[in-house]
N, C-alpha and C positions, 0 to 999 in steps of 0.2 A: 504494500500500500504506500509506503514511503512516509517520510516525516517522523515526527515524534508520536509515540503512543500515549504519552502522558506528561504532566507537569514535572514529575519526578525525574524524567530523562532529559529535561531541557537544561540549558546553560544558566537559566535564571534561578533554578532551584538551588538552595543551599541548606546545609544542615550543620549548625554550629554546635549541636549537641545539647543535652539537657543536664549537663553537669553542674552548672551554676545558674543562679537566678538571672544574672546579667546576660548570659548566652541565651537563655530561654526568652528573655524580654526582647533582645535584639532580633532573634529568630522570628518571634511572633509579629513584631512590627514590620520587619523586612518583607515577610510574606504578604503583607497587605499591599505592598508596592509591586513585588515581582509576580504575584498571582494575576492581577489584572493586566500587567504588561504581557504575560504569556498568552492570556486570552485574546488580547488585541492583536498580538503577533500572529496567532492562529487564524483569526478572522481575516486580517488584511493580507497575509502571505499565503496561507494554505487554502483559504476560501476560493480565490480565483483558480487555483490549481484544480480543486475538486470540481468547479464549474466546467472547466475545460475538459476534464476527464469524463464528466457526465455527457457533455456534448459529443465527444468521440464515441462513447458507447451508444448513444442514440443514433449516430450516423451508421454504425456498424450493424445495427439491428437488421435482421432478415425479415422481409415482408411476409406476412401470412398469406398463403395461397394453397388451395387444395391441389392444384396442378403441380406446383413446385414441390409440395410434400410427397406426392406420388413419384415424381422424378427422382427425388432424393432417396426414397425407399428403393426404387429400382436400381439406382446407381450403387447404393450401399450393398444390395444383394449381389450385383455383378462383381464388386470389389471383393466381397467375402468369398465368392466362388473362386476367384483367382488365387487367393490366399498366398500372396507373395508381394514383395516390394516392386512397385511399378513406377514408371515415369509418367508425368502428366501429358507428355507428347503422345502416349498410347491411346488417350481418350480426348482428342481435341474438341469434340462436340459436347463433352461433359465437364469441361474445365470449370465452369461456374458452380456446378453442383458439387464437384470435388472440393473446391475451395470452401463452400458452405459447410460441407461435412467436416472439413478440417477445423473450421471456425467453431463448430459445435462440439468438437472433441470426439467425434465418432470414429475417426480414422487417425492413424499415426501419420504425421506429416513431417518431412525433413527436407531441408534445403542444403544438405551436405554437399560440398564441392560445387555449390552454385546451381545444382540441378534439382528441381523439386521432385521428390519421390514420396510415395504414400503406400500405406498398407492398412487394410481393414482389420479391425480387432476381432 
C-alpha cells in the first residue's frame, strides 16, 4: 500500500519514556503538536496519492458484459486445455481476453525476457 501505517512509525512520533515526571509532561504536550501535524501531513500528502490510485483503479475496471464473460470463459477453457506456457502471439485474436484474464489473476502471466507468456492455472 505504501506510506506509513500509523503515527507510531512516523518521524514525528517520539517516546521520551515515563521514567520521570518531566519526561512524561514533555511527552504529553509534545504529542499535542506532533499528532495533528501527522494528521495534516497524511491529508495533504497521502490524500492526493490515494485519489490518484483510486482513479487508476476505476480506469482499469473491466466493463460488465455477458458476451465478454462468455468469451473469457471460452478463452480460459482453451488455455487450460493447452496446459503449458504459451506466447501471446499464438492467440492474436484473443489478446484482449488474455490480458483481462491476467488482470483478474486467473492465469499466470510473465513478461520474462520481454516476451509475454501465460499459462492457465
